[in-house]
NUZA-249087 format. One line per 10 residues: number of its first residue (from 1); for each residue x, y, z of N, C-alpha, C. Coordinates in Angstrom, 3 decimals, m for minus. Example, Ala and Ser with C-alpha at 12.3 -4.5 7.8 and 13.67 -1.06 7.14 Angstrom:
BEGIN
1	13.190/m5.690/7.800/12.300/m4.500/7.800/13.200/m3.300/7.800  12.850/m2.250/7.080/13.670/m1.060/7.140/12.900/0.030/7.870
//
This chain:
BEGIN
1	m4.439/1.522/0.501/m3.896/0.170/0.111/m3.107/m0.486/0.788  m3.080/m2.013/0.916/m2.314/m3.082/1.815/m1.391/m3.409/1.038  m0.173/m3.419/1.725/1.248/m3.814/0.768/1.901/m4.674/1.618  2.424/m5.888/1.591/3.349/m6.973/2.169/4.664/m6.560/1.729  5.512/m5.928/2.580/6.458/m5.395/2.152/8.011/m6.343/1.983  7.499/m7.607/2.391/8.764/m8.625/2.617/8.353/m9.813/2.215  8.396/m10.283/1.046/8.017/m11.591/0.575/9.016/m12.492/m0.187  9.278/m13.766/0.016/10.317/m14.072/m0.879/9.707/m15.328/m1.819  9.900/m15.081/m3.011/8.983/m15.777/m3.994/9.982/m17.077/m4.253  9.122/m18.251/m3.744/9.552/m19.692/m3.836/8.502/m20.278/m3.837
11	8.457/m20.758/m5.555/7.030/m21.627/m5.852/6.977/m23.049/m5.814  8.262/m23.574/m5.037/8.198/m24.716/m4.539/7.436/m24.897/m3.219  7.038/m23.650/m2.602/6.186/m23.618/m1.479/4.982/m23.032/m1.674  5.040/m22.108/m2.406/3.685/m21.329/m2.845/3.741/m20.823/m4.412  2.998/m21.415/m5.033/2.799/m21.100/m6.435/2.432/m19.430/m6.614  2.676/m19.011/m7.707/1.952/m17.498/m7.973/0.801/m17.441/m7.972  m0.002/m18.751/m8.626/m1.228/m18.626/m8.800/m2.029/m18.787/m7.185  m1.421/m19.543/m6.488/m2.084/m19.607/m5.142/m1.740/m18.247/m3.924  m0.456/m17.673/m4.596/m0.076/m16.476/m3.798/m1.162/m15.366/m4.284  m1.648/m15.639/m5.449/m2.553/m14.281/m5.947/m3.850/m14.834/m5.106
21	m4.266/m16.024/m5.185/m5.789/m16.364/m4.264/m5.576/m16.017/m3.104  m4.125/m16.230/m2.337/m4.244/m15.512/m1.309/m4.180/m14.225/m0.685  m3.941/m13.276/m1.939/m3.922/m11.845/m1.909/m5.408/m11.654/m1.720  m6.061/m12.222/m2.801/m7.468/m12.107/m2.834/m8.213/m12.370/m1.662  m7.894/m13.591/m1.010/m8.652/m14.097/m0.118/m8.573/m13.237/1.289  m7.201/m12.601/1.551/m6.841/m11.838/2.803/m6.817/m10.415/2.570  m7.393/m9.750/1.399/m7.503/m8.081/1.087/m5.946/m7.378/1.113  m4.988/m7.949/0.480/m3.826/m7.658/0.601/m3.386/m7.426/m0.964  m3.424/m5.950/m1.282/m3.439/m5.371/m2.536/m1.816/m5.856/m3.290  m1.040/m5.545/m2.780/0.394/m5.794/m3.440/1.118/m6.234/m2.547
31	2.150/m7.250/m3.296/3.299/m7.788/m2.362/4.708/m7.281/m3.048  5.703/m6.893/m1.922/7.020/m6.733/m2.663/7.843/m7.758/m2.748  7.923/m8.391/m3.798/9.125/m9.772/m3.966/10.185/m9.507/m3.737  10.860/m10.634/m3.495/12.373/m10.776/m3.137/12.915/m12.136/m3.628  13.909/m12.714/m4.250/14.388/m13.768/m4.685/14.413/m14.893/m3.461  14.048/m15.987/m3.190/14.313/m16.862/m2.581/15.950/m16.888/m2.307  16.304/m17.420/m0.788/17.775/m17.682/m0.798/17.998/m18.678/m0.034  17.145/m19.637/0.102/17.841/m20.835/1.068/16.892/m22.187/0.633  17.417/m23.413/0.869/16.571/m24.679/0.581/15.466/m24.436/1.371  15.118/m25.841/1.585/13.931/m26.052/2.523/14.408/m26.087/4.106
41	13.429/m25.209/4.832/13.703/m24.973/6.121/13.116/m26.262/6.993  14.042/m26.896/8.038/13.467/m27.932/8.954/12.310/m27.155/9.641  11.449/m28.254/10.306/10.640/m27.741/11.328/11.067/m27.331/12.492  11.038/m26.294/13.114/11.283/m25.726/14.398/9.852/m25.514/15.221  10.080/m26.077/16.309/9.119/m25.784/17.351/8.712/m24.552/17.773  7.578/m24.022/17.659/7.300/m22.665/18.264/7.687/m22.158/19.651  7.774/m23.233/20.523/8.521/m23.200/21.698/9.671/m22.955/21.852  10.777/m23.425/20.826/11.966/m22.958/20.697/11.961/m21.997/19.798  11.465/m21.204/19.206/11.263/m19.841/18.308/10.956/m18.989/19.583  10.089/m19.191/20.780/9.857/m18.393/21.827/10.842/m18.029/22.583
51	11.673/m19.356/22.827/12.910/m18.995/23.659/14.124/m18.387/22.979  14.217/m18.475/21.671/15.348/m17.634/20.874/14.691/m16.124/20.947  13.508/m16.013/20.853/13.130/m14.375/20.687/13.313/m13.739/22.245  13.154/m14.742/23.091/13.333/m14.436/24.605/14.665/m13.929/24.907  15.528/m14.820/24.333/16.969/m14.501/24.533/17.500/m13.202/23.947  17.166/m13.092/22.859/17.651/m11.883/22.075/17.040/m10.696/22.294  16.174/m10.513/22.819/15.136/m9.370/23.271/15.538/m9.224/24.658  16.108/m9.807/25.346/16.666/m9.521/26.768/18.483/m9.638/26.748  18.916/m8.424/26.707/20.262/m7.878/26.676/21.076/m9.081/27.640  20.650/m9.201/28.972/21.371/m10.153/29.670/21.760/m11.753/29.082
61	20.752/m11.784/28.160/20.712/m13.425/27.544/20.942/m13.425/26.221  21.438/m12.367/25.672/21.799/m12.109/24.098/22.881/m13.272/23.846  23.762/m13.069/24.497/24.915/m13.984/24.110/24.805/m15.453/24.138  23.624/m15.837/25.097/23.262/m17.472/24.768/22.472/m17.231/23.574  21.729/m16.431/23.325/20.844/m16.426/21.963/21.639/m16.490/21.020  22.688/m15.954/20.876/23.627/m15.733/19.630/24.224/m17.202/19.574  24.484/m17.723/20.398/25.159/m19.169/20.455/24.026/m20.342/19.399  22.910/m20.039/19.623/21.710/m20.781/19.057/21.698/m20.133/17.627  21.891/m18.813/17.490/21.307/m18.082/16.145/22.224/m18.098/15.136  23.754/m18.382/15.527/24.746/m17.579/14.976/25.555/m18.895/14.498
71	25.010/m19.780/13.867/25.886/m21.053/13.663/25.794/m21.212/12.083  26.961/m21.552/11.591/27.121/m21.970/9.991/28.119/m22.770/9.852  27.785/m23.696/8.859/28.823/m24.687/8.349/30.030/m24.259/7.767  31.043/m24.699/7.401/32.086/m24.180/6.612/31.825/m23.590/5.268  30.983/m24.126/4.654/30.193/m23.913/3.315/29.264/m22.656/3.436  29.143/m22.194/4.494/28.155/m20.855/4.699/26.790/m21.214/5.152  26.071/m22.661/5.297/24.809/m22.711/5.250/24.611/m22.641/6.988  23.569/m22.328/7.247/22.802/m22.292/8.178/22.508/m23.448/9.230  23.082/m23.547/10.360/22.827/m24.634/11.392/21.752/m24.384/12.409  20.646/m25.057/12.403/19.235/m24.927/13.143/19.457/m25.957/13.951
81	18.827/m26.242/15.164/18.908/m27.141/16.185/18.167/m28.377/15.374  17.347/m28.383/14.497/16.481/m29.211/13.473/17.074/m29.687/12.217  18.181/m29.109/12.191/18.724/m29.219/10.695/19.563/m28.284/10.072  20.200/m28.581/9.110/20.982/m27.412/8.270/20.299/m26.860/7.162  20.319/m25.424/6.828/19.739/m24.910/5.710/20.684/m24.483/4.729  20.403/m24.865/3.396/20.960/m24.685/2.687/20.859/m23.152/2.005  22.060/m21.965/1.807/22.271/m20.820/1.555/22.510/m20.604/0.327  21.698/m20.125/m0.523/22.087/m19.702/m1.949/22.969/m18.354/m2.062  23.968/m18.559/m2.604/24.967/m17.308/m2.597/24.349/m16.287/m3.254  23.519/m16.622/m4.637/23.220/m16.028/m5.699/21.948/m15.980/m6.116
91	20.878/m15.280/m5.087/19.517/m15.354/m5.193/19.044/m15.069/m6.610  18.131/m15.730/m7.012/17.663/m15.344/m8.526/16.852/m14.235/m8.994  17.378/m13.002/m9.167/16.543/m12.007/m9.519/15.403/m12.038/m10.537  15.936/m13.088/m11.711/14.963/m13.238/m12.880/13.695/m13.433/m12.628  13.387/m14.713/m11.851/12.155/m14.951/m11.432/11.173/m14.087/m11.085  11.856/m13.294/m10.027/10.991/m12.218/m9.521/10.529/m11.082/m10.341  11.311/m10.463/m11.272/11.014/m9.691/m12.309/10.355/m10.171/m13.561  10.568/m11.491/m13.718/9.652/m12.330/m14.720/8.111/m12.257/m14.077  7.762/m12.754/m12.887/6.534/m12.645/m12.391/5.886/m11.146/m12.160  6.988/m10.258/m11.912/6.495/m8.835/m12.064/5.685/m8.482/m13.480
101	6.339/m8.908/m14.416/6.401/m8.485/m15.699/4.677/m9.458/m16.096  4.532/m10.415/m15.473/3.137/m11.013/m15.888/2.036/m10.323/m15.050  2.286/m10.019/m13.667/1.268/m9.369/m12.857/1.743/m7.897/m12.265  2.096/m6.821/m12.919/2.284/m5.761/m12.737/1.641/m4.781/m11.686  0.415/m5.279/m11.701/m0.573/m4.456/m10.946/m0.408/m5.066/m9.314  m0.081/m6.037/m9.220/0.041/m7.075/m7.922/1.411/m7.084/m7.099  2.523/m7.057/m8.095/3.776/m7.240/m7.582/4.872/m6.108/m7.538  5.548/m6.050/m6.686/6.910/m4.942/m6.567/8.134/m6.012/m6.543  9.285/m5.194/m6.798/10.290/m5.696/m6.711/11.766/m5.704/m5.936  12.243/m6.190/m4.993/13.338/m5.762/m4.535/14.354/m6.432/m5.242
111	15.726/m5.773/m5.580/16.928/m6.459/m6.233/17.550/m7.073/m5.235  17.754/m8.516/m5.230/18.660/m9.149/m4.043/20.090/m9.016/m4.569  21.103/m8.509/m3.548/22.318/m8.700/m4.069/23.119/m9.202/m2.924  24.444/m9.575/m3.254/25.360/m9.981/m2.109/26.768/m9.876/m2.672  27.301/m8.992/m1.622/28.738/m8.904/m1.965/29.555/m9.846/m1.729  29.202/m11.215/m1.223/30.288/m12.464/m1.099/29.865/m13.260/m2.016  28.804/m12.975/m3.035/28.341/m13.911/m4.263/29.054/m13.807/m5.384  28.805/m15.072/m6.262/29.618/m15.065/m7.361/29.127/m13.856/m8.461  28.116/m13.345/m8.136/27.537/m12.095/m9.157/28.013/m11.218/m8.585  28.689/m10.197/m9.464/28.988/m8.712/m8.787/27.736/m8.254/m8.538
121	27.708/m7.653/m7.049/26.805/m6.765/m6.529/26.301/m5.759/m7.671  27.175/m4.799/m8.164/26.929/m3.712/m8.447/26.354/m4.045/m10.355  27.181/m5.000/m10.343/26.419/m5.719/m12.174/25.086/m5.866/m11.889  24.970/m6.703/m11.052/23.380/m7.289/m10.421/22.590/m6.323/m10.406  22.886/m5.191/m9.626/21.960/m4.133/m9.591/21.641/m3.405/m10.755  22.604/m3.058/m11.593/22.596/m2.454/m12.779/21.551/m3.177/m13.904  21.768/m4.488/m13.745/21.029/m5.384/m14.461/19.500/m5.365/m14.346  19.032/m5.126/m13.173/17.596/m5.098/m12.860/17.000/m3.649/m12.551  18.025/m2.789/m12.146/17.446/m1.403/m11.688/16.384/m0.807/m12.833  16.466/m0.823/m14.040/15.424/m0.029/m14.813/14.264/m1.138/m15.007
131	14.012/m2.338/m14.559/12.988/m3.077/m14.611/11.539/m2.701/m13.976  10.533/m2.981/m14.326/9.422/m2.426/m13.893/9.196/m2.559/m12.594  8.828/m1.747/m12.145/8.356/m2.088/m10.442/9.591/m1.915/m9.275  10.574/m1.788/m9.729/11.751/m2.087/m8.837/11.264/m0.922/m7.675  11.483/m1.219/m6.599/11.364/m0.642/m5.471/12.601/m0.094/m4.313  13.700/m1.184/m4.881/14.816/m1.066/m4.052/15.878/m2.449/m3.848  16.598/m2.441/m2.953/17.725/m3.534/m2.956/17.506/m4.106/m1.486  17.584/m5.692/m1.899/17.344/m6.310/m0.617/18.775/m7.223/m0.422  19.526/m6.993/0.858/20.541/m7.973/1.120/20.488/m8.700/2.711  21.265/m9.438/2.663/21.229/m10.317/4.050/22.547/m10.655/4.749
141	22.994/m9.510/5.409/24.219/m9.520/5.906/24.583/m10.727/6.724  23.262/m11.253/7.627/23.404/m12.259/8.265/23.717/m13.638/7.668  22.893/m13.862/6.743/23.159/m15.204/6.248/24.203/m15.272/5.080  24.299/m14.342/4.982/25.424/m14.347/3.611/26.589/m13.784/4.189  26.807/m13.507/5.311/28.142/m13.392/6.387/28.987/m12.043/5.921  28.456/m10.833/5.738/29.367/m9.704/5.508/28.780/m8.798/6.258  29.910/m7.594/6.393/29.266/m6.422/7.014/28.506/m5.437/6.329  27.441/m4.823/6.477/26.556/m3.946/5.784/27.555/m3.082/4.977  28.904/m2.503/5.359/29.605/m1.628/4.526/29.993/m1.970/3.315  29.841/m3.195/3.524/30.373/m4.005/1.941/29.530/m3.960/0.835
151	28.440/m3.207/1.009/27.092/m3.009/0.319/27.225/m1.664/m0.415  28.548/m0.759/0.137/28.690/0.429/m0.209/28.523/0.886/m1.872  29.289/0.073/m2.980/28.889/0.315/m4.373/27.745/0.624/m4.549  26.573/m0.507/m3.964/25.287/m0.241/m4.695/24.516/0.610/m3.750  24.827/1.047/m2.291/24.148/2.010/m1.833/24.482/3.505/m1.862  25.740/3.450/m2.639/25.937/4.861/m3.351/24.978/5.057/m4.826  24.560/3.993/m5.326/23.851/4.040/m6.456/22.205/4.360/m6.084  21.917/3.482/m5.134/20.690/3.311/m4.590/20.029/4.811/m4.124  20.982/5.136/m3.242/20.503/6.441/m2.547/20.298/7.689/m3.401  20.726/7.776/m4.472/20.167/9.191/m5.189/19.366/8.882/m5.703
161	18.826/7.444/m6.062/17.468/7.521/m6.691/16.168/7.273/m5.766  16.380/7.513/m4.518/15.655/7.663/m3.613/14.962/6.317/m3.205  15.610/5.291/m3.674/15.169/4.077/m3.279/15.540/3.321/m2.265  15.000/2.347/m1.471/15.460/1.951/0.235/16.447/0.733/m0.098  16.961/0.392/0.979/17.797/m0.966/1.165/17.163/m1.697/2.220  16.777/m2.479/1.906/16.233/m3.681/3.024/17.324/m4.712/3.476  17.744/m4.470/4.783/18.824/m5.383/5.428/18.199/m6.222/6.387  18.495/m7.407/6.391/18.515/m8.578/7.514/19.821/m8.597/8.138  19.828/m8.105/9.427/21.023/m7.915/9.974/21.673/m8.900/10.975  22.750/m9.073/11.242/23.371/m10.143/11.645/24.103/m9.375/13.279
171	25.191/m10.559/13.574/25.542/m10.234/14.846/26.992/m9.367/14.476  27.563/m8.667/15.964/28.720/m7.867/15.663/28.796/m7.156/14.219  29.993/m7.306/13.571/30.272/m6.338/12.246/28.993/m6.873/10.985  28.440/m7.994/11.553/27.173/m8.269/10.436/25.920/m7.495/10.549  25.917/m6.856/11.706/24.861/m5.919/12.051/25.002/m4.421/12.334  26.569/m4.110/11.747/26.618/m2.516/11.918/26.241/m1.853/10.448  25.133/m1.758/10.542/24.295/m1.061/9.859/25.019/0.713/9.702  25.517/0.992/10.837/25.954/2.384/10.973/26.811/2.871/9.999  27.991/2.045/9.825/29.057/2.139/9.047/28.759/2.382/7.792  27.557/2.005/7.263/27.053/2.112/5.760/26.176/3.199/6.010
181	25.728/3.643/6.979/24.815/4.939/6.700/25.751/6.527/7.283  26.709/5.981/7.622/27.799/7.223/7.734/28.438/7.663/6.501  28.553/6.277/5.965/29.299/6.538/4.327/28.137/7.221/3.448  27.089/6.661/3.726/25.791/7.266/2.443/24.980/7.817/3.388  24.891/9.089/4.201/23.734/9.381/5.390/22.365/9.432/4.613  22.317/9.850/3.362/20.731/9.813/2.753/20.456/8.629/2.603  20.922/7.532/2.647/20.335/6.251/2.058/19.023/5.874/3.055  18.215/5.595/2.545/16.854/4.901/3.190/17.120/3.490/3.570  16.761/3.056/4.792/17.172/1.671/5.009/16.057/1.327/6.020  15.540/0.252/5.726/14.478/m0.821/6.246/15.282/m1.985/7.043
191	15.127/m2.015/8.241/15.949/m3.146/9.014/14.693/m4.092/9.252  14.840/m5.083/8.601/13.864/m6.553/8.658/13.599/m6.833/10.011  12.768/m7.553/10.203/12.064/m8.584/11.278/12.445/m7.655/12.692  11.660/m6.295/12.677/11.783/m5.634/13.731/13.518/m5.194/14.338  14.243/m5.373/13.342/15.610/m4.968/13.810/16.324/m6.112/14.399  15.713/m7.528/14.090/16.542/m8.628/14.384/18.235/m8.462/14.125  18.924/m9.047/14.980/19.134/m9.474/16.333/18.806/m8.804/17.656  19.215/m7.374/17.501/19.558/m6.586/18.573/18.253/m5.461/18.826  17.112/m5.929/18.343/15.706/m5.539/18.324/15.866/m3.994/19.188  15.410/m3.893/20.515/15.577/m2.510/21.323/16.890/m1.853/21.168
201	17.606/m2.414/21.321/19.269/m1.729/21.318/19.171/m0.644/19.872  18.921/m1.349/19.137/18.538/m0.575/17.610/17.791/0.475/17.719  16.418/0.094/18.095/15.520/0.941/18.089/15.949/2.201/18.909  16.608/2.241/19.802/17.129/3.410/20.527/17.980/4.289/19.561  18.589/3.569/18.768/19.744/4.273/17.686/18.909/5.038/16.662  17.736/4.349/15.880/17.173/4.820/14.602/16.136/5.350/15.114  15.550/5.803/16.426/14.227/6.188/16.817/14.163/7.967/15.995  15.328/8.433/16.160/15.364/10.080/15.849/16.053/9.985/14.250  16.302/9.026/13.760/16.653/8.998/12.188/15.835/8.837/11.370  15.292/9.732/10.684/14.309/10.025/9.712/14.390/9.212/8.626
211	15.191/8.681/8.354/15.525/7.515/7.147/15.578/6.248/7.075  15.693/5.730/8.734/15.646/4.416/9.030/14.337/3.679/9.614  13.915/2.922/9.219/12.468/2.231/9.717/12.882/1.090/9.760  11.725/0.065/10.229/12.130/m1.306/10.594/10.594/m2.290/9.769  10.717/m3.469/9.458/9.149/m4.259/9.085/9.065/m5.136/9.962  7.972/m5.404/10.143/7.176/m6.244/11.341/7.278/m7.726/10.794  7.913/m8.125/10.015/7.646/m9.194/9.322/8.459/m10.835/10.253  7.740/m12.000/9.504/8.421/m13.073/10.332/7.706/m13.435/11.571  6.770/m14.380/11.610/6.279/m15.015/13.144/7.797/m15.459/13.838  8.726/m16.122/13.279/9.733/m16.546/14.086/10.563/m15.714/14.468
221	10.816/m14.371/14.329/11.576/m13.350/14.614/10.921/m12.310/15.441  9.644/m11.957/15.171/8.750/m11.131/15.664/7.211/m11.549/16.043  7.082/m11.518/17.414/5.780/m12.056/17.980/5.177/m10.633/18.409  3.707/m10.854/18.997/2.964/m9.885/19.395/3.774/m8.889/20.295  4.377/m9.185/21.173/5.247/m8.218/22.120/5.991/m7.521/21.326  6.543/m7.986/20.774/7.733/m7.180/19.738/7.207/m6.457/19.004  5.972/m6.335/18.260/5.244/m5.806/17.387/4.900/m4.783/18.414  4.125/m5.022/19.170/3.554/m3.841/20.157/4.619/m2.980/20.685  5.649/m3.373/21.026/7.028/m2.567/21.469/7.459/m1.585/20.441  7.714/m2.074/19.205/8.694/m1.606/18.122/7.839/m0.656/17.692
231	6.375/m0.828/17.548/5.345/0.487/17.328/5.711/1.594/18.168  5.176/0.989/19.638/5.099/2.210/20.754/6.364/3.065/21.069  7.658/2.132/20.554/8.686/3.137/20.826/9.234/4.051/19.615  9.024/3.320/18.348/9.543/3.875/17.148/8.643/4.924/16.930  7.445/4.616/17.104/6.232/5.428/16.566/5.788/4.645/15.144  4.469/4.674/14.995/3.646/4.152/14.162/4.362/4.529/12.530  4.844/5.634/12.291/5.346/6.013/10.820/6.707/5.433/10.632  7.190/4.641/11.478/8.472/4.026/11.131/8.460/2.437/10.922  7.307/1.806/10.821/7.178/0.747/10.837/6.229/0.223/9.610  6.585/m1.005/9.085/5.849/m1.404/7.949/5.280/m2.947/7.932
241	4.371/m3.215/7.603/3.819/m4.711/7.515/4.454/m5.514/6.485  4.612/m6.688/6.677/5.337/m7.686/6.107/5.062/m9.124/6.685  5.461/m9.893/5.810/5.272/m11.260/6.189/6.296/m12.356/6.278  7.288/m11.994/5.584/8.672/m12.909/5.123/7.991/m14.267/4.837  6.878/m14.190/3.936/6.247/m15.504/3.440/7.445/m16.025/2.346  7.374/m17.150/2.080/6.120/m17.933/2.377/6.738/m18.836/3.587  7.710/m18.351/4.382/8.046/m18.867/5.864/7.311/m18.413/7.075  7.276/m19.587/7.950/6.546/m19.145/9.132/5.004/m18.847/9.073  4.069/m18.306/9.682/3.033/m18.024/9.587/1.956/m19.307/9.289  2.320/m20.272/9.951/1.567/m21.715/9.393/0.120/m21.589/9.745
251	m0.653/m21.865/8.770/m2.121/m22.411/8.378/m2.694/m23.245/9.495  m3.933/m23.349/9.827/m4.334/m24.025/10.634/m4.115/m25.691/10.138  m4.365/m25.653/8.639/m4.482/m26.904/7.982/m3.194/m27.539/7.266  m2.481/m26.232/7.804/m0.832/m26.662/7.119/m0.465/m25.733/5.930  0.518/m25.183/5.505/0.929/m24.279/4.592/1.368/m22.972/5.512  1.111/m22.286/4.383/1.401/m20.525/4.832/0.285/m19.814/4.978  m0.126/m19.073/5.878/m1.177/m18.384/6.272/m0.685/m16.899/5.827  m0.881/m16.235/4.655/m0.832/m15.000/4.462/m1.073/m14.021/5.298  m2.431/m14.342/5.620/m3.236/m13.225/6.273/m2.736/m13.197/7.934  m2.098/m13.803/8.381/m1.895/m14.197/9.896/m1.313/m12.757/10.542
261	m0.135/m12.111/10.032/0.505/m11.114/10.115/m0.519/m9.910/10.099  m1.041/m9.663/9.223/m2.046/m8.694/9.001/m3.210/m8.940/10.254  m3.848/m9.913/10.367/m4.834/m10.171/11.413/m4.359/m9.759/12.787  m2.976/m10.047/13.188/m2.700/m9.467/14.191/m2.296/m8.261/14.429  m1.771/m7.433/13.355/m1.873/m5.859/13.382/m3.326/m5.364/13.500  m4.227/m5.976/12.937/m5.497/m5.491/12.920/m6.177/m5.676/14.470  m5.518/m6.805/15.048/m5.841/m6.896/16.347/m5.318/m6.456/17.405  m4.048/m5.892/17.230/m3.427/m5.201/18.257/m3.409/m3.500/17.997  m3.897/m3.051/16.745/m3.999/m1.747/16.496/m5.077/m1.501/16.183  m6.515/m1.736/16.847/m7.824/m1.269/16.341/m8.023/m0.063/15.646
271	m7.058/1.135/15.950/m7.544/2.338/15.038/m7.163/2.377/13.550  m7.984/2.558/12.959/m7.946/2.532/11.482/m6.899/3.133/10.653  m6.845/4.279/11.379/m5.827/5.420/10.833/m4.118/4.900/11.105  m4.039/4.112/12.465/m2.899/3.211/12.761/m2.790/1.982/11.412  m3.799/1.624/11.568/m3.638/0.266/10.620/m3.270/0.654/9.013  m3.906/1.593/8.501/m3.714/2.010/7.097/m2.326/2.533/7.107  m1.625/3.124/8.419/m0.217/3.436/8.229/0.520/2.464/8.178  0.305/1.626/8.885/1.257/0.371/9.214/1.290/m0.828/8.041  m0.143/m0.694/7.280/0.036/m1.824/6.723/m0.179/m1.048/5.253  0.300/m0.240/4.615/0.096/0.355/3.349/0.913/1.704/3.169
281	0.398/2.604/4.187/0.519/4.277/3.563/2.123/4.332/3.816  2.900/4.147/4.850/3.949/4.532/5.225/4.741/3.666/3.996  4.792/2.668/3.798/5.917/2.100/2.689/5.346/2.548/1.497  4.228/2.932/1.191/3.926/3.789/m0.304/4.567/5.125/m0.203  4.424/5.753/1.053/5.258/7.100/1.192/6.697/6.561/1.035  7.180/5.736/1.384/8.838/5.180/1.353/9.068/5.097/m0.191  8.510/4.550/m0.672/8.649/4.084/m2.420/8.527/4.882/m3.290  7.451/5.937/m2.775/7.004/6.969/m3.821/5.771/6.154/m4.676  5.139/5.203/m4.094/4.019/4.485/m4.951/2.922/5.571/m5.049
//
């Protein structure tokens, strides 16, 4: 079974009908949905993304990389060289679980919480935790501007259920997942985008931790080199296939290519056993599917 573990449901970019068609066309069996958390993204040249990845994956240049990747307006919106991205404080879980209710054989669901949002994080978690196909909690310390330890009330509820928490880390205390893990040692953590923005620095920290993993999603954050390095260093069992759709992964004729990262993994790792682990078996084991 092939599972995309990281996809933001955004009907304005890819409708559910189109997404289902893309799944059929690419051989992806299930997608783990999460709520959309931002407005339209301005176009970023691939060359600029490449420079950003280089800066962040080389510790000597990481400070320069941070200056480019860690810019926000006073209202909390994300500043890119090509424009400002509106950040939604309270991503809408309703649309995610409504969609899962319509297509329970196709979709799984992350509950999106934000300790800095208008909605109480614990109330939001409790509102959805008993919904069909809930697999865990998603949070974005980077764009929502908080330290992971602020997720403690939800982490204390998630961990006993055996469900994971998927985090998109940021810089400094926004990337301090270890404080949260120290408080809740049994918590299962998935660090998005190969542990952006510190990559190999974090890989060294988590290599021997049995309950911390990475996903390989997002063409903007993760290229072929980072994919190979992450799998080689961490081991195949600690890495999961994801797309970060419908962002990145541009199709030749425009739009979003759901199969791009799947093809990348197939090309980089021709061993069918390795492919099976990366593209579904590992994640299925994590969520008890």
